[in-house]
N, C-alpha and C positions, 0 to 999 in steps of 0.2 A: 627736312631730312636730317638735320643735326639736332638730336633730341637727348644727348647725354646729360646736359646741364643747361639751365636757362640762360645764364650769363654768357656762356660760350656760344650758345645759339644766337644771342643778340649781337655779340661782337663779330662773329663770322658773317652773319647775314648783313649787318650794317656796313662792314668794311667792303664787302663785295658789291652791294647794291647802291651805296651812296653816289659814286661817280655816275652811274647810269641814271639815277633819279635826277641829278643835277643836269646831265646832258639833255634829258628829255623833258626838263622843266616840270617835274612832279615834286611837290613840296616835301621838304625834309620832315615836316610834321607827319605827313602821311607815311613816310618810310618808318618813322619811329613807332607809329600806331601799328603798322603791319608786322614789324618784327616783334613788338611787344605782345601782339595778339597771337603770334605763332611760336612763342618761347615757352612760358609757363603753362599756357593751356595745352600745348602739345606734350610737354614733359610729364604733366600730371596724368595723362591718359596711358602712359607706357610704364609697365612695372620694371623693365630692365634698364633703369638709370638711377641717378642719385635720389631723385624725388620718390620713385617707387620704393627704393631701399628704406628711406626714412619712414614712409607711411606704413610699410609692411612691418618694420621693427616696432613702431608705435602700436600697431594692432596686436602684435605678438605679446607685447608687455601689458596689454589690456585684456588678457585672458581669452583671446580669440584663438581657437584651436587650428583653424585653417586660414591664416592671414592672406596668403596669396590668392586663394579662391574668393575671399571677401573683396579684395582689391579689384580683381578681374571682374567680379559681379557688379562693382560700382561704376565701371567705365561707361556703360551704356546710359547711366542715370546722372552722369556728371554734366548737368545741363549747362552750367556757365561755360565750361571749357569747350563743349561742343558748339554752343551758340557763338562764342568768340571766334572760333575758327570758321564757322559757317558764314557769319556776318562779314568777317574780313574777306573771305572769298567772294562774297556778293559785292562788296565795296570795290574790289579789284575788277571783277567782271563787268559791272555796270557803271563803274567810275562814279560812285556815290560819295558826295561830300556833304556833311551835316554840320551846321552851325559854324564855329570858328574854323573848321577845316576848309570850308568853302572860301573864306577870306584868305586863308593861307595859300590855297591853290591859285587864286587870282593874283596874289602878290608874286608868286613864283613865276607864273606865266608872263608877268610884266618885267621879269628880269631880276627880282630881288629874292635872294636865297633866304634871308631872315628879315624880320621886322626891324625898323630903325631903333637902335638902342638895345636890341636883343643880344644876349651873351651866349654863344654856342658853348656846349660842354667840352669842346676840344679846341685848343689853340688854332685859330684859322691859318696861322703860318705853317703849321704841320700839314694841314689839308692841301694848301696851295703849293707846298714845296715839292711838287712832282715834276718829272721831266717828261718830254714827249716820248711816247713809246717808240721803240726801234725794233729792228728784226732780232736784236739780242735779248729782248724782253719776252721770255717764253712763259707759257701758262704754268709750267712747273714751279716757278718762283712763288706763285700763290697757292697752287693746289697741294704741293708736297708738305709745306708747313701746316696747312689746315688739316690734311690727312693725319699727320703725326700728332697734332693736338687732339683730334677727335678719337683716335685709337689710344692715345696715351691716357685719356681720362678713365676708362674702365680698367685699364691695366694698373693705374695708380690706386683705384679703389680695391682691386684684387690684392695688390701687394700690401697696402696699409691695413687691409682687413684680414691678413693671413689666410687668403684663399676664400674669404667670404665677402662678396660685394656689399652686402648690407652693413657689415661692420667696418667698412673702409672709411677713411677720413676724406670727405668731399673737398675741403679746402686744400689739403696736401696734394690730393690727386690733381686738382686744377692747377696748382702751382707747378707741379712736375710737368704736366702736359704743356703749359705755356712755355716753360723754360726749354723743353724739348723742341717745340715748334720754332722758337727763336734760334736755337742752335742750328736747326735744319736750314732756316733762312740765311743765317750767317755762312754756313758751309757752302750753300748754293752760290751766294753772291761772291764769296772769296774765290771759289773755284772758277767762276767766270772771269775774274780779274778786273771787273768794272770798278770796284772799290777796294781799298786797303783796310786794314784793321783800324787805323786812325780815323778814316772817314766814317766807317761803320759805327765806331764808338761815339763820334759826334752826333750822328743821326739818332743813335740809341738814347743818348742823354737828352737830346732835344725832344724826342718823343716822350720820355719819362717825365720831363719837366712840364710838357703840355697836359699830362694826365694828373698833375698834382691837384688842381681844383676839384676834379672828380673824386680823388681819394679823400679830400677833406670833407666834401659833402657826404660821401658814404660813411665816413667815420662819425660825423655828427648825427646822421640818420640812424645808424646802428646804436649810438649812445642814447638817442631819444627812445628807441624801441626797448633798450635794456632798462631804462628808467621806468617806462610804462609797465614792463614785466615785473620789476621789483616792487612796484606799487600795487601789484595784483590787479591791474586794470581788467585783463581778460577774464580772470577767475570771478571777479566781482560782477561783470556784465553777464557771464554765464549763469551765475547763481540767481540773478534777478529773474530769469525766465525758466529756470529748471522745474519749478514746482507748480502744481495746480493748472495744468494746461490741457486742453482737449487733445486727444491723440492725433487727430488729423492735422493739427497745427504744429506738431513737433518738427517735421521736416522743414517747412518754410521758416520757422523760428530759428532752428539750428543754422540754416543758411544765412539769415540776417545777422544773427549774433556772431557767427564766424566772420562775416564781411565787416562788421563794425570793429571787431578786434583786430583783424588784419589791416584795416585802414588806419586804425589808431596807432598800432605799434610798427607798421611798415614791413611786416614779414609774414609770409604764408606759412613757413616752416614753424615759426613760433606759435602761430595759431593752431597748426596741426597738433603740436605738443599739448596745448591747452584743451582743445575741443574734441580730439579723437577719443581720448579716455573717457571724457564726459559723455559723448554720444554713445559709446559702447556700454557705459553704465546704465544708460536709459534703455537701450535696445535689448540687451540680454535678459534682464528681469521680466520685461514685457513680452519676451519671445517674438520680437519683431525682427525684420530683415536687417542684419548688420550692414549689408551692402548699401541699402537705401540711406541709412543714417550716415554712413561714411561718405557717400556721394554728396549729401547736403553740406557736410563740413568742408570737403575738398572744394566744392563749387564756391561756397561763401568765402573761403580763405583766398582763393585765386582772384575772385571778384574784388575783395577789399585790397589785396596787394596790387592788382591791376590799376585801381583808381587812386591809390595813395601816392602823394607827392614825395613821401619819405621812404618809399620802397626801393630796395637796391636794384630790382629789375627795371623799375621806372627810370631811375637815374642812369643806369647803364644803357637803356634804350635811347635816352636823350644823347648820351655820349656817342654811341655807335652811329647815330644818324647825324651827329654834329649840329644839333638844333638847341635852341634855348629850352631849358628844362620846364619852366612854367608854361611855355607855349605848347610843349608836348602834353603836359597834364591837361591843359584847357581843351585842346583839340581832341584828345582821346576820351575825355570824360563822357560826352554824349553817347559814344558808341558803347562804352563800358556800362552806362546806365541802361541802355537798350538791352544789352546782353543780360544784365542783372534782372531786368523786368521779365525777360523771357524765362530765365532760370527760376525766378520766384513763382511765376505762374505754373511752371512745370512741377515744382515741388508741392504747390498747393493742390493741384490736380492729383498728383501721385499720392498725397496724404489722404485725399478723399476716396481714392480708388483702392489703394493697396493696404492701408492701415486699418 
């Protein structure tokens, strides 16, 4: 239900769900997989958020006259996103564990939240430093800050874009939304009289310190992605497969190339910037459906981002679920590959039928 931005989706869903998963002995790796599979795959299917704004703006700059219509037309053919959501729902309904996830679930049922030697992405002291709920702990202490954060995101995009959501600054909007949510949480707690300003500041600093390893990992991951971009990794890979291809192979190859680029540089948005203009340059001269080509790029980019250990969404999913990052990557990969196989088959069939 929280589809404004992928990282906000991960943080909200993880914070709410983690205590319940621990209580009912469901592995944190499965929590990380579920929230990761319902963040970017959900966001990319909805035009009225930061993801949609980025894609539509890239289409508009690629000589597409009706970018919103092209984006909406691509939704039904975004096979990876649809497969990721569908498979996650099936996993939840039928309690399906594949490969390393099965071992993680057995470990959790035996009373171990993490593997011996594993390092959760959040300081365990922060997670464990909670008090027993009392009649003074009302649902509003969780719901109102989250509501403020979710509403604050599009408002931030509107203000920073001077009335145009597509032109807004996503990073600034997220910062404003989080600060507004924190302010609301402080006001609620201070009004209750349970904590004073000094105690709240100590809790705030302890929480910020616990997130420092996550910030360092994200910084290094983004730096690696920037280096790959400066070296022209994505453009080089794209050029390798641009010429002399059968038309029916264009969609599956665009999907695969987008996936490789996103996996290598750890960002789906960076892949969009490289591959959407390229895909449109192929589709328009051949008078082929721009929506189908866009769907292949979006699917491949989300697939690569979903499977990449240096992706910011993968890192934040590990943090939100308080699990070891590499354990999350290992347990999620079989599901991501399954979804990727479904999407690749879909684009191959679509290429044979529609092109």
